[in-house]
C-alpha positions as CSV (number, residue, x, y, z in Angstrom):
1,M,7.9,5.2,-16.0
2,F,11.3,3.6,-15.6
3,T,12.8,1.2,-18.1
4,R,15.6,-1.3,-17.7
5,F,17.3,-3.5,-20.3
6,A,18.9,-6.8,-19.5
7,G,20.1,-9.3,-22.1
8,F,17.2,-9.8,-24.4
9,V,14.7,-8.3,-22.0
10,I,13.2,-4.9,-21.3
11,I,11.5,-4.4,-17.9
12,S,9.4,-1.3,-16.9
13,V,8.3,-0.2,-13.6
14,I,8.2,2.5,-10.8
15,A,9.3,1.4,-7.4
16,C,9.3,2.6,-3.9
17,P,12.3,3.3,-1.5
18,L,13.2,1.3,1.6
19,P,12.2,2.4,5.0
20,A,14.8,4.0,7.2
21,Q,16.5,2.0,10.0
22,T,17.3,2.9,13.6
23,P,20.6,1.8,15.1
24,A,20.5,-0.3,18.3
25,A,22.8,0.1,21.3
26,Q,23.8,-3.5,22.5
27,I,26.9,-4.8,20.8
28,M,28.4,-8.2,20.9
29,E,31.2,-10.3,19.1
30,Q,31.2,-13.7,17.8
31,V,33.8,-15.9,15.7
32,L,32.6,-17.8,12.9
33,Y,34.7,-20.8,11.5
34,F,34.7,-21.8,7.8
35,T,34.2,-25.6,7.1
36,S,33.8,-25.5,3.3
37,V,34.9,-22.2,1.8
38,S,38.7,-22.1,1.7
39,S,39.8,-19.8,-1.2
40,P,40.6,-16.1,-0.4
41,Q,37.9,-15.0,-3.0
42,G,35.3,-17.2,-1.4
43,M,35.8,-15.9,2.1
44,Q,36.2,-12.2,1.0
45,E,32.6,-12.8,-0.7
46,V,31.2,-14.1,2.5
47,N,32.8,-11.2,4.3
48,N,31.4,-8.8,2.0
49,A,27.9,-10.3,2.1
50,L,27.6,-10.3,5.8
51,R,28.8,-6.7,6.1
52,A,26.2,-5.7,3.4
53,M,23.3,-7.7,4.4
54,A,23.7,-7.9,8.3
55,E,25.5,-4.5,8.7
56,V,28.0,-6.2,11.1
57,Q,31.6,-5.2,11.4
58,V,34.5,-7.6,10.7
59,P,37.4,-6.5,12.8
60,Q,39.4,-9.6,12.2
61,M,39.8,-12.3,9.5
62,G,41.7,-15.5,10.3
63,E,43.0,-18.2,8.1
64,Q,39.7,-20.1,8.4
65,S,37.6,-17.8,10.7
66,M,36.2,-14.4,10.8
67,T,35.2,-12.2,13.9
68,I,32.0,-10.3,13.5
69,R,30.6,-7.5,15.8
70,G,27.1,-6.1,15.9
71,T,23.7,-6.1,17.7
72,P,22.1,-9.5,18.6
73,P,19.7,-9.4,15.7
74,Q,22.6,-8.6,13.2
75,I,24.7,-11.4,14.7
76,A,21.8,-13.7,14.3
77,L,21.3,-12.8,10.5
78,A,25.0,-12.9,10.0
79,E,25.4,-16.4,11.6
80,W,22.4,-17.6,9.3
81,L,23.9,-16.2,6.2
82,F,27.4,-17.5,7.0
83,N,25.9,-21.0,7.2
84,Q,24.2,-20.7,4.0
85,L,27.2,-19.4,2.1
86,D,29.8,-21.7,3.8
87,K,29.5,-24.3,1.1
88,P,31.8,-25.9,-1.5
89,A,32.0,-23.8,-4.7
90,A,29.1,-24.7,-7.1
91,V,30.4,-26.7,-9.9
92,Q,27.0,-27.1,-11.7
93,P,24.1,-24.7,-11.7
94,A,21.3,-25.4,-9.1
95,A,18.6,-27.7,-10.0
96,P,15.4,-26.2,-11.3
97,G,12.9,-25.6,-8.5
98,T,15.8,-25.2,-5.9
99,P,14.1,-23.2,-3.0
100,S,15.4,-19.8,-2.0
101,P,16.4,-19.8,1.7
102,R,14.8,-17.0,3.6
103,Y,15.5,-15.4,6.9
104,D,13.1,-12.7,8.4
105,Y,15.4,-10.0,9.9
106,T,14.0,-8.0,12.8
107,L,14.6,-4.3,12.6
108,P,15.0,-2.1,15.6
109,N,11.5,-0.9,15.2
110,G,10.1,-4.3,15.5
111,Q,9.3,-4.7,11.8
112,T,10.9,-7.5,9.7
113,E,12.8,-7.5,6.4
114,P,13.2,-10.8,4.5
115,V,16.7,-11.9,3.4
116,S,16.9,-14.4,0.6
117,I,19.4,-16.2,-1.6
118,F,18.5,-16.8,-5.2
119,Y,20.5,-19.6,-7.0
120,F,20.9,-19.5,-10.9
121,T,19.7,-22.8,-12.4
122,H,21.5,-22.2,-15.7
123,P,25.3,-21.7,-16.5
124,V,26.2,-18.0,-15.9
125,N,29.4,-15.9,-15.8
126,L,30.3,-12.8,-13.7
127,Q,28.8,-10.5,-16.3
128,A,25.5,-12.2,-16.3
129,I,25.2,-12.2,-12.6
130,Q,26.1,-8.5,-12.4
131,E,23.6,-7.7,-15.0
132,A,20.9,-9.4,-13.1
133,I,21.9,-7.6,-9.8
134,N,21.8,-4.2,-11.8
135,T,18.3,-5.1,-13.2
136,L,17.0,-6.1,-9.7
137,R,18.4,-2.8,-8.2
138,A,17.1,-0.5,-10.9
139,V,13.6,-2.0,-11.1
140,T,12.9,-2.6,-7.5
141,E,15.1,-0.1,-5.9
142,I,16.2,-2.7,-3.4
143,G,18.7,-1.4,-1.0
144,R,20.9,-4.4,-0.4
145,S,22.1,-7.0,-2.9
146,F,25.2,-8.9,-3.4
147,P,26.6,-11.7,-5.6
148,D,28.2,-14.8,-4.4
149,I,30.2,-15.9,-7.5
150,E,31.2,-19.2,-6.3
151,Q,27.7,-20.3,-5.3
152,R,26.2,-18.8,-8.5
153,A,23.8,-16.9,-6.3
154,I,22.5,-13.4,-5.5
155,V,21.8,-12.4,-1.8
156,L,19.1,-9.8,-1.5
157,R,17.5,-8.0,1.6
158,G,14.5,-5.7,1.3
159,S,10.8,-5.2,2.0
160,G,8.2,-8.1,1.4
161,P,6.8,-6.6,-1.9
162,Q,10.3,-5.9,-3.1
163,M,11.5,-9.3,-2.3
164,A,8.5,-10.9,-4.0
165,L,9.0,-8.7,-7.2
166,C,12.8,-9.6,-7.1
167,E,12.1,-13.3,-7.2
168,W,9.6,-13.0,-10.1
169,I,12.1,-10.9,-12.0
170,F,15.1,-13.3,-11.1
171,H,13.1,-16.3,-12.6
172,Q,12.4,-14.2,-15.7
173,L,16.1,-13.5,-16.3
174,D,17.4,-17.0,-15.2
175,Q,17.0,-18.4,-18.7
176,P,19.6,-20.5,-20.7
177,A,21.8,-18.5,-23.1
178,T,20.6,-20.8,-25.9
179,A,16.9,-20.0,-25.4
180,Q,15.1,-19.3,-28.7
181,P,13.8,-15.7,-29.2
182,A,10.0,-15.1,-28.5
183,K,7.6,-15.6,-31.3
184,V,6.2,-12.4,-32.9
185,G,3.1,-11.4,-31.0
186,T,4.1,-13.1,-27.7
187,P,2.5,-11.0,-25.0
188,P,4.8,-9.7,-22.2
189,A,5.1,-11.4,-18.7
190,K,3.2,-9.2,-16.2
191,Y,3.5,-8.8,-12.5
192,E,1.5,-6.4,-10.2
193,Y,3.7,-4.8,-7.9
194,S,2.3,-3.4,-4.5
195,V,3.6,-0.1,-3.6
196,A,3.6,1.8,-0.3
197,N,0.0,3.4,-0.7
198,G,-1.6,0.0,-1.1
199,K,-2.0,0.3,-4.9
200,T,-0.4,-1.8,-7.5
201,E,1.9,-0.9,-10.3
202,P,2.2,-3.3,-13.4
203,V,5.8,-4.6,-14.2
204,E,6.2,-6.1,-17.7
205,V,8.9,-8.1,-19.2
206,Y,9.2,-7.9,-23.1
207,R,11.4,-10.4,-25.0
208,F,13.0,-9.7,-28.4
209,T,11.7,-11.8,-31.2
210,H,15.0,-11.9,-33.2
211,R,18.6,-12.8,-32.3
212,A,20.2,-10.0,-34.4
213,Q,21.7,-7.4,-32.2
214,P,19.1,-4.8,-31.6
215,R,19.7,-1.1,-31.0
216,W,19.1,-1.5,-27.4
217,N,19.6,1.9,-26.2
218,E,17.2,3.3,-28.9
219,V,14.6,0.8,-27.9
220,V,14.8,1.7,-24.1
221,R,14.8,5.5,-25.0
222,N,11.7,5.1,-27.1
223,C,9.9,3.0,-24.3
224,R,10.6,6.0,-22.0
């Protein structure tokens, strides 16, 4: 059993690895032009996200443009993701219920992997975003994840079951910092995670019942 602590939450699960990918031969280039993102940090985050999610090369960055190189499916994914991220920096968190944009990326073997963007609906800082990413990576073993700090969002790519579990965990973690501790006896939130052999593995989220700083490492060690 694997346990992971994040904030006032402990999550336990055993997840499965991602399938291998086969490179394709046909290569093309395309120039993308920024219309909203203008800061060096914002453009670098978009650059990093496209390289991590779509596996494209970025041979050149202009003042308000970037040149990408890859296969047609990679270029299509990169263009979709670019258009999703080329937006003004988020001043306020996303409204509750904001849908998560999704793109079904076609692998060289004909199968698809969903790519989604999850937006935080409560104020978060860089540390909170990174803790959420670390939790999603550790619990689901998802292979590709990247933060967009300016948009207060996380970009993820993985198998269908992994993405479904990521979305569930994300909404469990996307809670206001002022949220009250759970009441004593509150049952854990549960999710049945589908693994490769067709079986399911339960994922549970346990919330602390006190605000006092717990001995987190000891709690996690005892859960193992």
